[in-house]
Structures are given as C-alpha cells and as structure tokens.
C-alpha positions in Angstrom: 130.4 -128.9 42.7 128.0 -127.9 45.4 125.8 -125.1 44.3 126.4 -121.7 45.9 123.3 -121.5 48.0 124.0 -124.8 49.7 127.6 -124.0 50.2 126.7 -120.7 51.7 124.3 -122.3 54.1 127.0 -124.7 55.3 129.5 -121.8 55.6 127.0 -119.9 57.8 126.9 -122.6 60.4 129.1 -122.0 63.5 132.6 -123.3 63.1 132.0 -125.7 66.0 129.2 -127.3 64.1 131.8 -129.2 62.1 133.0 -130.9 65.2 132.0 -134.5 65.8 129.2 -133.5 68.2 127.7 -131.0 65.8 128.3 -128.1 68.1 124.9 -126.6 67.4 122.6 -125.3 70.1 119.7 -127.8 70.8 116.2 -126.9 71.9 113.1 -128.9 72.6 110.8 -126.0 71.8 107.3 -125.9 73.1 105.7 -129.1 71.6 107.0 -131.7 74.0 105.6 -129.7 76.9 102.3 -129.2 75.1 102.0 -133.0 74.8 103.1 -133.7 78.4 100.5 -131.2 79.7 97.8 -133.3 78.0 98.8 -136.5 79.7 96.6 -138.0 82.4 98.1 -137.8 85.9 100.3 -140.8 86.5 103.9 -142.1 86.6 104.7 -141.2 82.9 103.6 -137.6 83.3 105.4 -137.3 86.6 108.7 -138.6 85.1 108.5 -136.4 82.0 107.7 -133.4 84.1 110.6 -134.2 86.4 112.9 -133.9 83.4 111.6 -130.4 82.4 114.9 -128.7 83.4 117.1 -131.3 81.6 119.6 -130.1 79.0 118.8 -131.2 75.5 121.2 -133.9 74.2 121.5 -135.5 70.8 120.1 -139.0 70.7 120.3 -141.7 68.1 117.0 -143.0 69.4 115.5 -139.9 67.8 115.5 -140.1 64.0 114.5 -137.2 61.7 112.0 -138.5 59.2 112.7 -136.5 56.1 114.0 -133.8 58.5 111.3 -132.2 60.6 108.4 -132.1 58.1 105.7 -131.3 60.6 106.5 -127.7 59.9 109.3 -127.6 57.3 109.3 -128.8 53.7 110.7 -132.3 53.7 114.1 -133.3 52.5 115.4 -129.7 52.5 118.4 -128.2 54.2 116.1 -126.3 56.5 114.1 -129.3 57.5 117.2 -131.2 58.4 118.7 -128.3 60.3 115.5 -128.1 62.4 115.7 -131.9 63.1 119.3 -131.6 64.1 118.6 -128.7 66.4 115.9 -130.8 68.0 118.5 -133.4 68.9 117.9 -136.0 66.1 121.0 -138.2 66.1 120.2 -139.8 62.8 118.9 -138.0 59.7 117.2 -139.4 56.6 117.5 -138.9 52.9 114.9 -140.8 50.9 116.9 -141.5 47.7 115.7 -141.6 44.1 117.3 -140.6 40.8 117.0 -138.1 38.0 116.9 -138.7 34.2 120.7 -138.5 34.2 120.8 -141.1 37.0 122.0 -138.7 39.8 120.8 -139.4 43.3 118.6 -136.8 45.0 116.5 -136.6 48.2 112.8 -137.1 47.6 110.2 -139.3 49.3 109.2 -140.8 46.0 110.4 -140.6 42.4 107.0 -139.3 41.4 106.2 -136.7 44.1 107.5 -133.5 42.4 103.9 -132.4 41.6 103.1 -132.2 45.4 106.4 -131.5 47.0 107.8 -128.8 44.6 106.5 -126.1 42.3 107.1 -128.1 39.2 103.5 -127.9 37.8 103.8 -124.1 37.7 107.5 -124.0 36.6 109.0 -123.9 33.1 109.4 -127.6 33.4 105.6 -128.3 33.8 105.2 -129.8 30.3 107.9 -132.3 31.1 105.7 -134.0 33.8 104.8 -137.6 33.1 101.2 -136.5 33.6 100.8 -132.8 33.2 98.3 -131.0 35.4 94.7 -131.6 34.6 92.0 -129.5 36.4 89.2 -130.8 38.6 85.9 -131.0 36.7 82.6 -132.1 38.3 83.3 -135.3 40.3 86.8 -135.7 38.7 89.7 -134.6 40.8 92.7 -132.6 39.6 95.6 -134.8 38.7 99.3 -134.5 37.9 102.4 -136.7 38.2 105.9 -135.3 38.0 108.9 -137.6 38.4 112.6 -136.9 39.0 113.2 -139.0 35.9 111.3 -136.4 33.9 114.2 -134.0 34.4 118.0 -133.8 34.8 119.8 -133.0 38.0 120.5 -129.4 36.7 116.8 -129.0 36.1 115.9 -130.5 39.5 118.0 -127.8 41.1 115.8 -125.1 39.6 112.7 -126.3 41.4 111.4 -124.7 44.6 110.4 -127.1 47.4 107.1 -126.8 49.3 105.2 -128.5 52.0 104.0 -131.8 50.5 100.3 -131.7 49.6 97.9 -130.9 46.8 94.4 -129.4 46.4 92.6 -132.0 44.3 89.6 -129.7 43.8 91.8 -127.2 42.0 91.1 -125.8 38.6 94.5 -124.2 38.1 98.0 -125.5 38.8 98.6 -122.6 41.2 95.6 -123.6 43.3 96.7 -127.3 43.0 99.8 -126.5 45.0 97.8 -125.0 47.9 97.2 -128.3 49.7 99.0 -128.0 53.0 97.1 -129.8 55.8 95.5 -127.3 58.2 97.6 -128.7 61.1 100.8 -128.1 59.3 102.0 -124.7 58.0 103.7 -122.9 55.1 105.3 -120.5 57.5 108.8 -122.0 57.1 108.7 -122.8 53.4 110.2 -119.5 52.1 113.8 -120.0 50.9 113.8 -123.8 51.4 116.6 -125.6 49.6 116.5 -129.0 47.8 119.3 -131.6 48.4 121.1 -134.1 46.4 122.1 -137.3 48.2 125.7 -136.3 48.2 124.8 -132.9 49.6 122.8 -134.6 52.4 125.9 -136.6 53.4 127.9 -133.4 53.6 125.2 -131.6 55.6 124.5 -134.4 58.0 128.2 -134.9 58.6 128.6 -131.2 59.4 125.7 -131.5 61.9 127.3 -134.5 63.7 124.5 -136.8 62.8 124.5 -140.3 61.4 122.8 -141.3 58.2 119.7 -143.4 57.2 119.2 -143.2 53.5 116.2 -145.1 52.0 116.5 -146.5 48.5 113.1 -145.7 47.1 111.3 -148.0 44.7 111.5 -146.5 41.3 108.4 -145.4 39.4 110.1 -146.2 36.1 110.8 -149.7 34.9 114.2 -151.1 35.8 116.7 -151.3 34.3 116.3 -147.7 33.4 118.5 -146.7 30.4 120.9 -149.5 31.4 120.8 -148.5 35.1 119.8 -151.7 37.0 118.4 -152.0 40.5 121.7 -153.4 41.7 123.5 -150.4 40.1 121.1 -148.1 42.0 121.7 -149.9 45.3 125.5 -149.8 44.7 125.6 -146.2 43.8 123.9 -145.3 47.1 126.7 -147.0 49.0 129.4 -145.6 46.8 128.5 -142.1 47.6 129.2 -142.8 51.3 132.5 -144.4 50.4 133.5 -141.4 48.3 132.6 -139.1 51.3 134.7 -141.2 53.7 131.8 -142.1 55.9 132.3 -145.1 58.1 129.8 -148.0 57.5 129.0 -148.0 61.2 127.5 -144.5 60.8 125.1 -145.5 57.9 121.8 -147.3 58.3 120.8 -148.1 54.7 117.0 -148.8 54.3 114.7 -150.3 51.7 111.2 -151.8 51.5 112.7 -154.1 48.9 114.2 -157.1 50.7 116.3 -157.8 47.6 118.1 -154.5 48.1 118.9 -155.4 51.7 120.2 -158.8 50.8 122.3 -157.2 48.0 124.0 -155.0 50.5 124.5 -157.9 52.9 126.1 -159.9 50.2 128.1 -157.3 48.4 128.8 -154.6 51.0 128.8 -156.6 54.2 130.0 -153.7 56.4 127.1 -151.6 55.3 124.7 -154.5 55.1 125.3 -155.5 58.7 123.1 -152.6 59.8 120.9 -152.3 56.7 117.2 -151.8 57.7 114.5 -153.9 56.1 111.3 -151.7 56.0 108.7 -154.5 56.2 105.7 -153.6 54.0 103.8 -157.0 54.5 100.9 -154.9 55.8 100.5 -153.7 52.2 101.7 -156.7 50.1 100.1 -159.6 52.0 96.3 -159.9 52.0 95.1 -160.5 55.5 98.3 -159.4 57.2 97.9 -159.5 60.9 100.7 -158.6 63.4 99.1 -161.1 65.8 99.2 -164.0 63.4 102.6 -165.2 62.2 101.0 -167.3 59.4 100.2 -164.0 57.6 103.7 -162.7 57.5 105.9 -162.8 54.3 108.8 -164.3 56.2 109.3 -165.6 59.8 111.6 -163.6 62.0 114.0 -166.5 62.1 114.1 -166.5 58.3 114.9 -162.8 58.2 117.7 -163.3 60.7 119.1 -166.2 58.7 119.3 -164.0 55.7 121.6 -161.7 57.6 118.9 -159.0 58.4 119.7 -157.4 61.8 117.3 -154.4 61.7 113.6 -154.5 61.0 111.3 -151.5 60.7 107.6 -151.8 60.4 105.1 -148.9 61.0 104.1 -148.0 64.6 100.8 -149.9 64.6 102.4 -153.2 63.7 104.4 -153.3 66.9 101.5 -152.8 69.4 98.0 -154.0 70.2 95.5 -153.6 73.1 95.1 -156.1 75.9 91.8 -157.1 77.5 92.0 -154.1 79.8 92.4 -151.7 76.8 96.1 -151.0 77.6 98.8 -150.7 74.9 101.1 -153.8 74.8 103.6 -155.3 72.3 102.2 -157.3 69.4 103.1 -160.9 68.6 105.1 -159.5 65.7 107.2 -157.4 68.1 107.7 -160.2 70.5 108.8 -162.7 67.9 111.2 -160.1 66.3 112.9 -159.5 69.6 113.1 -163.2 70.3 114.8 -163.7 66.9 117.4 -161.1 67.8 116.2 -158.4 65.4 116.6 -154.8 66.3 113.4 -152.9 65.9 113.0 -149.4 64.5 109.6 -147.8 63.8 107.9 -145.0 61.9 106.4 -142.4 62.0 105.6 -140.5 65.2 104.0 -137.0 64.8 102.8 -137.8 61.2 99.1 -138.2 62.2 98.3 -134.7 63.2 95.8 -134.3 66.1 94.8 -137.6 67.6 91.3 -136.9 68.8 89.9 -138.9 65.9 91.7 -142.1 66.9 95.0 -141.4 65.2 94.3 -142.7 61.8 96.5 -145.1 59.9 99.5 -145.1 62.2 97.4 -145.8 65.3 95.0 -148.3 63.7 95.8 -151.2 66.1 95.2 -149.0 69.1 92.4 -146.8 67.9 90.2 -147.5 70.9 93.0 -146.2 73.2 93.7 -143.1 71.1 91.8 -139.9 71.8 94.3 -137.2 72.7 97.6 -135.8 71.4 99.0 -137.1 74.7 98.9 -140.6 73.2 102.0 -139.8 71.2 103.8 -140.1 74.5 101.7 -143.0 75.7 102.6 -145.0 72.6 106.2 -143.9 72.6 106.6 -145.1 76.2 105.3 -148.6 75.3 107.5 -148.8 72.2 110.6 -147.8 74.2 110.0 -149.7 77.5 108.0 -152.7 76.5 108.6 -153.3 72.8 112.3 -152.2 73.1 112.7 -150.4 69.8 116.1 -148.9 69.3 115.0 -145.9 67.3 111.8 -143.9 66.3 111.3 -141.9 63.2 109.4 -138.7 63.8 108.2 -135.7 61.8 109.0 -133.5 64.8 112.1 -135.1 66.5 112.0 -132.9 69.6 109.1 -135.1 70.9 111.3 -138.2 70.8 114.5 -136.5 71.8 112.9 -135.1 75.0 111.6 -138.6 75.9 115.0 -140.2 75.0 116.9 -137.7 77.2 114.5 -138.2 80.1 114.8 -142.0 80.0 118.5 -142.2 79.2 118.1 -143.6 75.6 
C-alpha cells in the first residue's frame, strides 16, 4: 500500500494531471532567461531571445536528473514535480534496494548519510559506518546504506539536499553541507519515493521513465538476491504497473545489466541505455582515441545496444580555433547508429572557474554560465544527442521548445 502522505500528494494534483499529457501548468521560471542574458551577442542568443514568448511544452529531449536537484532534494516527490512542471518529458529514479530487497529511489545504495537525516535519526547506529567526528586533519566520516535498514525503516527518514560538512564534530553539523550555490529553501516536507511509487507518480505526470539500476555497495548475491534477480525485479515493477516498454528507458553502468535486458526482456532491452564509464574504468581513456575505449561502437551495436550515454565532456572537444565541436567518440557513436544521451547539465554550479569535471574537455572555452547554452547548442545541433539530463530541466526544455526538439 502507498503510504498516506504520498497518496495525499497524488490526490492533491489537478484531476487533469492524470491525463496522458500530464495536464499540469508548465513554466520555465527565471533561470533560462538569466543564462540567455549572459550569452554573447550572436545567432544563438538571437534565436533564444526570439523564443521568449513561446508557450512551454513538455519535451522528451529534457530529462529530469533525479528530478530537479539544483534546488530540491533529489529523488523526492517534490523534486520530480518541479522537473515535470519545467517540462521534463522523462523522469529518473536511480534504483537500489533495502535490507528486505525492496526497490527504492536513491542515487547510491550508500548515500543515506548525505541525502537523508539518518545519522541523527533513531537508525543512526545501524549505519555501516556510524558518524565519526572530524579531528585535526581527519575529516568526519559516515556511511549509511539502504541495506542497513528495511523498507519500513527507510520510510521514516527525512530527505535533504545531498551534501555533508566533513569538518563537522557533531552529526547535526555533518548534515549541514549544502553547496552555497544550491539551497535548503525547498527541503521542508520533502517525501522519499520507492521505485513503485515513482512509477505511479511519473505516470500521473504524463512523463516517461528512465530508471537506473545502481551498482550495489554490498556483495552480490545479497542474501540469495542475484544481480540478475535485481535487474529483473526492476523490469517486473513496470510490468506490474502496466507500463508499455516503449515508455521505459532502463539504464545501467554495468554492461552486463544492459545485455541481460536485451536477452531476457527484449522489448525493454531495445531501448536500454548503457551508461559508459570507460572514463573511470580505463586508464588513459581519451574520447579522441578509439584504442582507449572498452568496446568499439560497432561492438556495442552488435551486442544490441541502441542507446549510449557518456558524460557531457566525452562528447565534445575544442578545435584549433577554440570552438566546441563533436569528439571522435561522438562521431563514431553516431556512425555506428547509436542514439546518444548525455549527463548532466546544470550540475556544475557557476561556470566562471572553467566548469569543473563535466566541462573538462572544453575548460578553455568555459568562463560564464552562458556556456551551459553554448554547450547544449553543440550537443543538440552538431553531436545530435536525443536527450540531455539536467539538474534544472527548464534550461533544456526552453532550448528544446525553441529549436523544435
């Protein structure tokens, strides 16, 4: 049974929101215009400004990354409502499991110490690594996993903006770690989600689904629960909810999960998304050098992979003139017939410092928040991505609506 608070939130939505188009009022808010104002004069700025009176429309090009966690606690009802109201046509639940093997929405199996109040809750002593205060040069630590607790216990936790103060000497201070360019303003009353509840919510909002099967922190099989059982349980919850496979874009960093779905659930597997983490697993990985990639694009296509999703920086590079252009990785993926999705726009905060990890291949061309749109334009028009994850979907939705995506 759905808990009362979640059911009440669904009941409070307008009746029309249960129609296929969602029926909820959409708004871009201020941020897209803030970014557009920062753009240098030129064709992109002119086009985006020319769209300033357009009516917001839902777009599947715009994907809510854990909802809208730039300002809302990730993987909560409220974060996903915000993403849907910003026109995200696809919403994400990162999926992990509890001690009783129930699927819940969390970015990682071991993030409850930074994304909820667990270290100050009655469940604090259940954490895999209980809170330890900072001392001298030693940072504060904790690790709390969903497998440390049951689903019923998970429901008692309070979500928060993800972050931790590693200089803290008390668990209360440890939770005060929100980045200064985010906010805690919209955290009050946020509601956690199980995977099944996310399906019900996203369906009610007229959105499609992109659940990511997260790599477990525990050794698998876990109490007899194998990796294949885990991958199958994810699919089964869509079947039980009557969701058409065409509305679901399963994701995993584990290629074996993707090939499992392709082989055992071909209707779902046909649009399963392989989140390529070669940048992390292959020493010397270079998007400009195919010899450093785990698999060639042709090999992935031969396996039945149709959707490939690397991070933003893997798909772009700078040309001799300093302009942003597609990488060899992007060109070869497209040539092999792979659909490209990328992540994560609006996760870097202010870009005056070069953009950090997500912009590492174009650091020399990144010095303003306007570069969110400069990069997005290249990804859409030159790389040809079919979707972009964003921590603030309105940014992508505005662009998608303006360019007919």
